C-alpha positions as CSV (number, residue, x, y, z in Angstrom):
1,M,43.0,-5.2,-34.1
2,S,40.8,-5.6,-31.1
3,T,40.1,-2.6,-29.0
4,S,41.2,-2.3,-25.3
5,L,39.1,-3.7,-22.6
6,K,37.6,-1.0,-20.4
7,I,37.9,-2.0,-16.8
8,G,36.7,0.1,-13.9
9,I,38.2,-0.3,-10.4
10,L,36.1,1.1,-7.6
11,N,39.0,1.6,-5.1
12,L,37.6,1.5,-1.5
13,M,40.9,0.6,0.1
14,P,42.4,3.2,2.5
15,L,45.8,3.4,0.8
16,K,44.7,4.2,-2.7
17,E,48.2,4.4,-4.3
18,V,49.1,0.9,-2.9
19,T,46.0,-0.7,-4.4
20,E,46.7,1.2,-7.7
21,Y,50.2,-0.3,-7.8
22,D,48.9,-3.8,-7.1
23,F,46.5,-3.8,-10.0
24,L,48.8,-2.0,-12.4
25,R,51.4,-4.6,-11.7
26,L,48.9,-7.4,-12.5
27,F,47.6,-5.8,-15.7
28,S,51.0,-4.9,-16.9
29,S,51.6,-8.7,-17.4
30,S,48.5,-9.1,-19.5
31,V,48.5,-10.0,-23.2
32,V,45.2,-8.2,-23.5
33,S,45.1,-4.5,-24.0
34,V,43.4,-2.8,-21.0
35,K,42.2,0.7,-20.2
36,I,41.8,1.2,-16.5
37,I,39.3,3.7,-15.1
38,W,39.7,4.5,-11.4
39,L,36.4,5.0,-9.7
40,R,35.3,6.8,-6.5
41,L,32.2,7.4,-4.4
42,R,30.4,10.7,-4.0
43,T,29.3,9.9,-0.4
44,H,32.8,9.0,0.9
45,I,35.9,11.3,1.3
46,P,39.1,9.3,1.7
47,K,41.2,10.1,4.8
48,H,44.5,8.8,3.5
49,T,44.6,10.1,-0.1
50,S,44.8,13.7,-1.1
51,C,41.9,15.5,-2.8
52,E,44.4,16.4,-5.6
53,H,45.1,12.8,-6.3
54,M,41.5,11.8,-6.4
55,E,40.6,14.7,-8.6
56,A,43.4,14.0,-11.0
57,F,43.0,10.2,-11.4
58,Y,39.5,9.2,-10.3
59,S,36.0,9.4,-11.9
60,Y,32.5,9.0,-10.7
61,I,30.5,6.1,-12.2
62,E,28.2,8.4,-14.2
63,E,31.2,10.0,-15.9
64,I,32.2,6.7,-17.6
65,E,32.3,7.2,-21.4
66,G,29.4,5.3,-23.0
67,N,28.0,4.5,-19.5
68,C,29.3,0.9,-19.6
69,L,32.4,-1.2,-18.8
70,D,33.7,-4.5,-20.0
71,G,34.7,-5.3,-16.4
72,L,34.4,-3.8,-13.0
73,I,36.5,-4.6,-9.9
74,I,35.1,-3.6,-6.4
75,T,37.9,-3.7,-3.8
76,G,37.8,-4.5,-0.2
77,A,37.3,-1.7,2.5
78,P,38.2,-1.4,6.2
79,V,34.5,-1.5,7.3
80,E,34.0,-5.3,7.6
81,Q,33.1,-5.2,11.3
82,L,30.2,-2.9,10.7
83,N,26.7,-4.1,9.6
84,F,26.4,-3.5,5.9
85,E,23.6,-1.0,6.3
86,A,25.7,1.0,8.9
87,V,28.4,1.8,6.3
88,T,27.9,5.4,5.4
89,Y,28.1,4.9,1.7
90,W,26.1,1.7,1.5
91,P,23.2,3.2,-0.5
92,E,25.5,4.6,-3.2
93,L,27.4,1.3,-3.3
94,A,24.2,-0.7,-3.6
95,G,23.3,1.5,-6.6
96,I,26.6,0.6,-8.2
97,F,26.0,-3.1,-7.5
98,D,22.7,-2.7,-9.4
99,W,24.3,-0.7,-12.2
100,A,26.9,-3.4,-12.8
101,Q,24.3,-6.1,-13.4
102,T,23.3,-4.4,-16.7
103,H,26.3,-2.3,-17.7
104,T,29.3,-4.8,-17.4
105,I,30.1,-8.2,-18.7
106,S,31.6,-9.3,-15.3
107,T,32.3,-7.8,-11.9
108,V,35.0,-9.0,-9.5
109,Y,34.2,-8.3,-5.8
110,I,37.1,-8.5,-3.4
111,C,37.3,-9.3,0.4
112,W,34.7,-7.0,2.1
113,G,33.5,-6.2,-1.4
114,A,32.8,-9.9,-1.9
115,Q,30.9,-10.2,1.3
116,A,28.9,-7.1,0.5
117,G,28.1,-8.3,-3.0
118,L,27.0,-11.8,-1.7
119,Y,24.8,-10.1,0.9
120,Y,23.2,-7.6,-1.4
121,H,22.5,-9.9,-4.3
122,Y,21.9,-13.1,-2.5
123,G,21.3,-12.4,1.2
124,V,24.4,-14.3,2.3
125,P,25.4,-13.2,5.8
126,K,28.9,-12.5,7.2
127,Y,30.1,-13.7,10.6
128,P,32.7,-12.3,12.9
129,L,35.9,-14.4,13.4
130,A,37.4,-15.1,16.8
131,T,40.8,-14.2,15.5
132,K,41.9,-12.4,12.3
133,K,42.3,-14.6,9.3
134,F,45.8,-13.6,8.3
135,G,48.3,-15.3,6.0
136,I,48.7,-17.1,2.8
137,F,46.4,-20.1,2.3
138,T,46.3,-22.8,-0.4
139,Q,42.9,-23.0,-2.0
140,Q,41.6,-26.2,-3.6
141,I,39.9,-25.5,-7.0
142,H,36.5,-27.1,-7.4
143,L,35.6,-25.9,-10.9
144,P,38.7,-26.8,-12.9
145,F,36.9,-26.5,-16.2
146,H,35.6,-23.0,-15.7
147,P,37.4,-20.5,-17.9
148,L,38.6,-18.6,-14.8
149,F,40.8,-21.6,-13.9
150,E,42.3,-22.2,-17.4
151,G,45.9,-23.4,-16.9
152,F,45.7,-24.0,-13.2
153,G,46.3,-27.3,-11.5
154,K,44.3,-28.4,-8.5
155,S,45.1,-25.4,-6.3
156,L,46.2,-21.8,-6.0
157,D,47.6,-19.6,-3.2
158,M,45.9,-16.5,-1.9
159,P,46.6,-13.9,0.8
160,H,43.8,-13.3,3.4
161,S,43.5,-10.5,5.9
162,R,40.0,-10.2,7.4
163,H,38.0,-10.3,10.6
164,T,34.8,-11.8,9.2
165,E,33.8,-14.6,6.9
166,V,31.1,-16.0,4.7
167,R,30.2,-19.7,5.2
168,E,30.0,-22.5,2.7
169,A,26.7,-23.8,3.8
170,D,25.0,-20.4,3.3
171,I,26.4,-20.1,-0.2
172,A,25.7,-23.7,-1.2
173,S,22.0,-23.2,-0.5
174,V,21.7,-20.3,-3.0
175,N,20.7,-21.1,-6.6
176,G,23.0,-19.5,-9.1
177,L,26.1,-19.5,-7.0
178,Q,29.0,-21.9,-7.5
179,I,31.7,-22.4,-4.9
180,A,34.9,-22.4,-7.0
181,A,37.7,-22.6,-4.4
182,T,38.0,-23.3,-0.7
183,S,40.6,-24.0,2.0
184,P,40.2,-26.0,5.2
185,E,42.0,-23.1,7.0
186,S,40.5,-20.0,5.4
187,G,37.1,-21.3,4.1
188,V,35.5,-20.2,0.9
189,S,37.7,-18.0,-1.2
190,I,36.1,-17.8,-4.7
191,V,32.4,-17.9,-5.6
192,I,31.1,-17.6,-9.1
193,G,27.7,-16.2,-9.8
194,K,25.6,-16.4,-13.0
195,G,28.3,-18.4,-14.8
196,G,31.0,-15.8,-14.5
197,K,29.1,-12.5,-14.5
198,E,30.0,-12.2,-10.8
199,V,33.2,-13.3,-9.2
200,F,33.4,-13.1,-5.5
201,I,37.0,-13.3,-4.0
202,T,37.2,-13.3,-0.2
203,G,40.9,-12.8,-0.1
204,H,43.4,-10.5,-1.7
205,I,45.2,-12.3,-4.5
206,E,46.1,-8.9,-5.9
207,Y,48.4,-8.1,-2.9
208,N,52.1,-7.7,-3.6
209,R,54.9,-9.6,-1.8
210,L,55.2,-7.3,1.2
211,T,51.6,-6.1,1.9
212,L,51.0,-8.6,4.7
213,D,54.4,-7.7,6.1
214,T,53.5,-4.1,6.2
215,E,50.2,-4.9,8.0
216,Y,51.9,-7.1,10.5
217,R,54.5,-4.5,11.4
218,R,51.9,-1.7,11.6
219,D,49.9,-3.8,14.1
220,Q,53.0,-4.6,16.1
221,A,53.9,-0.9,16.2
222,I,50.5,0.1,17.7
223,G,50.6,-2.7,20.2
224,R,47.9,-4.9,18.9
225,T,48.0,-8.3,20.6
226,D,45.0,-9.8,18.9
227,V,46.8,-10.2,15.5
228,G,49.7,-12.7,15.3
229,L,52.2,-13.6,12.7
230,P,50.7,-14.1,9.3
231,L,50.4,-17.9,8.6
232,H,52.4,-19.6,5.9
233,Y,54.1,-16.3,4.9
234,Y,57.6,-15.8,6.3
235,P,60.2,-18.6,5.8
236,N,60.5,-20.6,9.0
237,D,58.0,-18.1,10.6
238,N,60.8,-15.7,10.9
239,S,59.6,-12.1,10.2
240,S,63.2,-11.0,9.5
241,E,63.2,-13.1,6.3
242,L,61.8,-12.1,2.9
243,P,58.4,-13.7,2.3
244,A,58.1,-16.0,-0.7
245,F,55.8,-14.6,-3.4
246,T,54.0,-17.9,-3.8
247,W,50.8,-16.4,-5.2
248,K,52.3,-14.1,-7.8
249,K,51.8,-16.4,-10.8
250,D,48.4,-17.5,-9.6
251,A,47.2,-13.8,-9.4
252,V,48.5,-13.0,-12.9
253,R,46.9,-16.1,-14.3
254,L,43.5,-15.6,-12.6
255,Y,43.1,-12.0,-13.8
256,Q,44.4,-12.9,-17.2
257,N,41.7,-15.6,-17.5
258,W,39.1,-13.1,-16.3
259,M,40.2,-10.6,-19.0
260,T,40.2,-13.4,-21.6
261,Y,36.6,-14.2,-20.5
262,L,35.7,-10.5,-20.9
263,Q,37.3,-10.3,-24.3
264,K,35.5,-13.4,-25.6
265,N,32.2,-12.1,-24.3
266,T,32.8,-8.7,-25.8
267,E,33.3,-10.3,-29.2
268,K,29.9,-12.1,-29.1
């Protein structure tokens, strides 16, 4: 019997428990046995999660048994409008980026994490958007024969919620990077580096059905006028209706394929 995959999740999202639920939901559908290790930074103290929760469920990277992981996931973070070097924990995060290159089979970088990884490893810049990219966008798959897209058709749906972007022309000019999925509306969504050792996802395919709804209602409650209704989300653009969970199967399949990739490379 094969042993469980050991996957670390560096959770930089402000609402830790929500992100935990999102990934536990995804991995609960997996046919691959997975051990999840929740990771935190030494140079950042979360404002919205108790110290007791962090102490009970989170580890530092140097505490990982065997000092290696099969896979690592680095989440987004609410710092995208800062320059990378202005983020207080940037030096520690950069060290983890370096560590992952030699201590994991593959690393998934999400949203701001994807922008940060592309910038750190390849010098790809990010750019501010005039309006928040907010909604569910259909992505065209450009690498259908890559193991990450096994069982997909020509497209997948993905939530996006961000104020900045990376651009296709910058990525296309870098040797070693492959643009795997894009949308005319939301731009580049998945980039693969080094054949699969790095997976950069600029959206949040791990989000649950109501995450964008929660964000929208929060913004409305505090009187933000610069963020409108999430696109392609509510039926008939009616926020009183339950959003369709159009990306659920895509999310499960994408992460299942990633875990299968990890498992195959573990066995080599």
